[in-house]
C-alpha positions in Angstrom: -2.0 158.5 -16.8 1.2 156.0 -18.2 0.7 153.0 -17.1 3.6 149.9 -18.2 2.6 145.8 -16.7 5.0 143.4 -16.5 4.7 139.6 -15.4 7.5 137.5 -14.0 8.5 134.1 -12.4 10.2 135.2 -9.9 11.2 138.2 -7.8 14.9 137.9 -8.9 13.6 138.3 -12.5 10.9 141.3 -11.8 13.7 143.4 -10.4 15.5 143.2 -13.8 12.3 144.2 -15.7 11.9 146.8 -13.6 15.2 148.2 -13.6 14.5 148.7 -17.8 11.0 149.8 -17.4 11.5 152.5 -14.9 13.3 155.4 -17.0 13.2 159.2 -16.7 10.2 159.5 -19.1 8.2 157.0 -16.4 8.6 157.3 -12.9 5.9 155.2 -11.3 4.4 156.1 -8.2 2.2 153.4 -7.7 2.6 149.5 -8.8 -0.6 146.7 -8.2 0.9 143.4 -7.5 -0.8 139.7 -8.0 1.7 137.6 -6.9 1.8 133.7 -5.9 1.9 132.8 -2.3 5.2 130.5 -2.9 6.7 133.3 -4.3 9.0 135.2 -1.7 6.7 138.1 -1.1 8.7 139.9 2.0 11.6 140.5 -0.8 8.6 141.8 -3.0 8.1 144.1 -0.6 11.6 145.7 -0.1 11.7 145.1 -3.6 9.3 147.8 -4.2 10.1 150.7 -0.9 13.5 150.8 -2.4 12.6 151.5 -5.5 10.0 154.1 -3.8 7.0 153.0 -5.5 4.1 152.6 -3.4 2.9 148.7 -3.0 -0.8 147.6 -3.6 -1.1 143.8 -3.8 -2.4 140.2 -2.3 -1.6 136.8 -3.3 -4.1 134.3 -5.7 -5.3 131.8 -6.9 -3.5 132.3 -10.3 -2.8 135.5 -11.8 -3.7 137.1 -15.5 -2.0 140.0 -17.5 -3.5 141.1 -21.5 -1.5 143.9 -23.2 -1.0 144.1 -26.5 2.2 142.3 -26.3 1.2 139.1 -24.3 -1.7 137.8 -23.0 -1.4 135.6 -20.6 -2.9 133.3 -17.2 -0.4 132.0 -15.3 0.0 130.0 -11.6 2.8 130.3 -9.2 4.7 133.5 -10.5 3.3 137.3 -10.4 1.9 140.2 -12.6 2.1 143.9 -12.0 0.6 146.9 -13.3 2.5 150.5 -12.7 1.9 154.1 -13.1 1.8 157.5 -12.2 -1.5 158.8 -10.2 -1.6 161.9 -9.7 -0.5 163.2 -6.5 -2.9 164.1 -3.7 -5.7 162.4 -5.3 -5.3 158.6 -3.9 -4.1 157.2 -0.7 -3.9 153.8 0.9 -4.9 152.2 3.9 -3.3 148.6 5.7 -5.9 147.5 8.6 -4.6 144.9 10.6 -7.4 143.7 11.8 -6.6 141.3 13.9 -8.5 142.4 17.1 -11.7 143.7 14.6 -14.3 142.0 13.4 -14.6 142.2 9.6 -18.0 145.0 9.8 -15.7 146.9 12.1 -12.8 146.8 10.0 -15.0 147.5 7.1 -16.3 151.0 9.3 -13.1 152.0 9.7 -12.2 151.7 5.9 -15.4 153.3 5.8 -15.1 156.0 8.1 -11.7 156.7 6.5 -12.4 157.1 2.9 -14.3 159.6 3.7 -12.4 161.8 5.8 -10.1 161.4 2.3 -12.2 162.6 -0.3 -15.2 164.1 -0.9 -15.8 161.9 -3.9 -14.1 158.3 -3.2 -14.2 155.1 -4.7 -12.5 151.9 -3.2 -10.4 149.4 -4.4 -10.5 146.2 -1.8 -8.1 143.4 -1.0 -8.6 141.3 1.8 -7.3 138.5 3.5 -9.4 135.6 1.9 -10.1 133.0 4.6 -10.4 134.5 7.4 -12.9 138.2 6.2 -16.4 137.8 5.8 -16.6 139.9 2.8 -20.6 140.5 3.1 -19.7 142.5 6.7 -17.1 144.2 5.4 -18.9 145.8 2.3 -21.7 146.3 5.1 -19.6 148.3 7.1 -18.0 150.2 4.6 -21.6 150.9 3.4 -22.4 152.2 7.1 -20.0 155.0 7.1 -20.4 155.9 3.1 -23.7 154.8 1.6 -25.0 151.9 -0.6 -24.2 153.0 -3.7 -20.3 154.2 -3.0 -18.4 152.7 -6.2 -15.9 149.8 -4.3 -14.7 147.4 -6.3 -11.7 144.0 -5.1 -11.3 140.5 -3.7 -10.6 138.3 -1.2 -7.2 136.7 -1.7 -6.0 133.6 -2.6 -3.4 131.1 -2.0 -2.8 128.7 -4.9 -6.2 126.7 -3.7 -4.2 125.2 -0.6 -7.4 127.0 1.8 -4.2 127.7 3.9 -3.0 130.9 4.6 -3.4 134.2 2.1 -1.8 137.4 2.4 -2.3 141.0 1.5 1.0 142.8 1.3 2.5 146.7 1.0 5.6 147.9 1.3 5.9 147.5 4.9 5.5 143.6 4.3 3.0 140.8 4.4 -0.1 140.3 6.5 -2.5 138.2 6.9 -6.2 138.8 8.3 -6.1 142.1 7.0 -7.8 144.5 4.9 -6.0 146.9 2.3 -7.8 149.9 0.7 -7.1 151.6 -1.7 -9.4 154.9 -2.3 -9.1 157.3 -5.5 -10.2 161.1 -5.7 -13.7 160.1 -8.0 -13.1 163.9 -9.0 -10.0 163.2 -10.8 -10.7 159.3 -11.9 -14.0 157.6 -13.2 -14.7 154.5 -12.0 -17.0 151.9 -12.9 -17.4 147.6 -13.2 -20.0 145.2 -13.5 -20.4 141.4 -11.9 -21.4 138.6 -13.7 -21.8 135.7 -12.7 -24.1 133.1 -14.7 -24.8 130.3 -12.1 -28.3 129.4 -12.1 -30.1 127.6 -8.8 -30.9 123.8 -8.6 -33.0 121.5 -6.6 -35.4 122.3 -4.1 -35.4 126.1 -1.4 -33.8 125.0 1.7 -33.8 127.1 5.3 -30.3 127.9 6.7 -31.8 127.0 10.1 -28.8 128.0 12.6 -26.2 130.2 11.5 -24.1 132.9 13.0 -22.2 135.3 10.1 -20.7 133.5 7.3 -20.7 129.8 9.3 -23.6 127.9 9.1 -24.4 125.1 11.5 -27.6 123.5 10.0 -29.6 123.5 7.1 -33.4 121.9 7.0 -32.2 121.2 11.0 -29.5 118.7 9.3 -25.8 119.6 10.2 -24.0 121.5 7.2 -21.5 119.2 6.7 -24.2 116.2 6.3 -26.1 118.6 3.8 -23.5 119.1 1.5 -21.9 115.8 1.5 -25.4 113.8 0.7 -26.3 116.9 -1.9 -22.9 116.2 -4.0 -22.3 113.0 -2.9 -18.9 113.6 -1.3 -16.6 112.5 1.2 -15.2 115.0 4.1 -11.9 115.3 1.9 -13.3 116.4 -0.5 -14.6 120.0 0.8 -14.0 122.9 0.7 -12.6 122.5 -3.1 -15.6 121.2 -4.5 -17.4 123.1 -2.4 -16.5 126.1 -4.3 -18.3 124.7 -7.7 -21.3 124.2 -5.7 -22.4 127.8 -3.7 -25.6 128.7 -2.0 -27.4 130.5 -4.0 -29.2 133.5 -1.2 -32.5 134.7 -2.0 -32.0 137.8 -0.7 -35.7 139.7 0.3 -34.6 142.9 -0.8 -31.3 142.9 -2.7 -30.2 141.0 -5.6 -29.4 137.2 -5.2 -26.0 136.4 -4.7 -23.9 133.7 -4.5 -22.1 132.5 -0.9 -19.1 130.0 -1.5 -18.0 127.3 1.3 -14.6 128.5 2.1 -13.6 125.8 5.3 -14.9 123.0 7.6 -15.4 122.3 10.8 -15.4 118.5 11.0 -16.2 118.5 14.4 -19.2 120.7 14.5 -20.1 119.9 11.0 -20.8 123.4 10.3 -19.7 125.5 7.0 -17.6 128.9 7.2 -18.7 130.5 3.8 -16.7 133.6 2.2 -20.2 136.0 3.2 -22.8 135.8 5.9 -25.5 133.5 5.3 -28.3 135.0 8.1 -30.2 132.6 10.2 -33.1 131.8 8.2 -32.7 132.7 4.8 -33.7 131.3 2.1 -30.8 129.2 -0.1 -30.5 126.6 -3.1 -27.9 125.0 -4.1 -26.5 126.6 -7.7 -23.7 124.9 -10.1 -22.9 126.4 -13.4 -24.6 125.3 -16.3 -21.4 125.0 -18.5 -20.0 127.7 -21.6 -23.1 129.1 -21.3 -21.6 131.1 -18.8 -18.9 132.6 -20.8 -22.1 134.3 -23.3 -23.6 134.9 -20.0 -20.9 137.5 -19.1 -20.0 138.3 -23.1 -23.4 139.7 -23.0 -22.9 141.9 -20.2 -19.2 142.7 -20.6 -20.7 144.1 -24.2 -23.8 146.0 -22.0 -21.1 147.7 -19.7 -18.7 148.5 -22.9 -22.0 150.6 -24.4 -22.0 153.1 -21.3 -18.4 153.1 -20.7 -16.6 152.4 -24.1 -13.4 155.0 -23.1 -11.1 153.6 -20.0 -7.4 153.6 -19.5 -7.1 150.8 -17.8 -9.0 147.4 -16.5 -8.8 145.6 -13.3 -10.5 142.0 -13.1 -11.8 140.4 -9.6 -12.6 136.0 -11.0 -13.7 133.6 -8.9 -11.5 130.6 -8.5 -14.8 128.6 -9.1 -14.4 130.1 -12.5 -11.3 128.8 -13.5 -12.1 125.5 -12.4 -15.9 125.5 -14.0 -14.6 126.8 -17.5 -10.3 125.0 -17.7 -8.4 126.8 -20.2 -11.8 128.5 -21.9 -11.8 131.0 -19.2 -9.4 132.1 -21.2 -12.3 133.6 -23.4 -13.9 136.0 -21.6 -11.3 137.6 -19.8 -10.0 138.0 -23.8 -13.3 139.4 -25.2 -13.7 142.0 -22.4 -9.5 143.1 -23.4 -10.0 143.3 -26.9 -13.2 145.7 -26.8 -11.3 148.1 -24.7 -7.7 147.5 -26.1 -6.1 149.0 -22.9 -4.0 147.2 -20.0 -6.2 143.9 -18.4 -4.4 142.7 -15.0 -6.4 140.6 -12.3 -6.3 137.5 -10.3 -8.1 134.3 -9.4 -10.1 134.9 -5.7 -12.0 133.7 -3.3 -14.4 136.1 -3.2 -15.0 139.2 -5.5 -16.7 142.6 -4.3 -18.2 144.9 -7.5 -21.1 147.1 -8.3 -24.2 145.8 -9.9 -26.1 147.6 -13.1 -28.0 149.1 -10.3 -25.0 150.7 -8.5 -25.3 149.4 -5.1 -22.4 147.2 -4.5 -22.4 143.7 -2.5 -20.3 140.9 -2.3 -20.3 138.2 -4.3 -18.6 134.9 -5.6 -18.5 133.1 -8.9 -18.6 136.1 -10.5 -16.6 137.7 -13.1 -15.9 141.5 -11.8 -14.9 144.1 -14.0 -13.2 147.5 -12.7 -12.7 150.4 -15.4 -10.5 153.4 -14.3 -9.8 156.2 -16.3 -8.2 159.5 -15.3 -11.0 162.3 -16.2 -9.8 165.1 -19.0 -10.4 168.0 -17.4 -7.9 166.4 -14.4 -3.9 168.2 -14.1 
């Protein structure tokens, strides 16, 4: 597998860089692109279509690219990973799910993945403000299994909380899911999801909710509970709510975090990135500060000992980590890159999908979700 990575502040600059990097010795068939919503995404799609390179990408809340020549954390630009995967060992599916619920979208993706390969692995990108990440994951698992290897992130829009997009050669789409399936008979795909956020305060009960919309907590309007607890005004949400997610204390699964992505001021309800079932026990949570960097470094070190060989790394990191850590977030990203010393590309998300150490997959917030992909030695 040959790989090249590029960073650009404009589509014109990207076009120039592509012309110098695509040679007789390197003809990529896939481009993974994470880009600011401020760029001309339609032109980006047209560019890769003309180059006959399959495009897989989404908008972001910031991008990063690490390789031997450059280590960058950017915003307002794009990062691109070009590679030449084996023909017949991968496929894309863009599901324009305006007419589907998140769980039905997941079921369609899961069925498609199972029909594509006997041993599928998935990389998922989805619109960040419309998708219930939890239901998307559960829908995929409904047609596959709980231990299917699956990673991904919810698209961002530079923290404007307005419109997010996924995109392919055919253009950009709101309220959609874009899936890449890999044949894991030819590739190894492994990863971890590491958070470090800790629960604070007393347990509370979700007394009224529907999917990812929470109406009341302890029988009080959810918006009022958040405003009182955080001592903030209406206009401070959802931005500040991202940094203080609910810790959802699952009985039969690993505890997960749920971040606020939108607010309905009229109904005094909160819209979260993933489902928060009625009757759930929750608490507020927050970052303990720079300790989360050491927490993640330790988890990455354990993961590295299990999977020392890889060809590339893709990182889905929650925008809340960037907000909480500021420039020091580069420490945890660089630490992972230096362990493997292979190209690392990624973006800051509105939510992350990833397998845990126990191999089950969940939808997360506030995590550093890292996936490694390696072409198997016996692949021809």
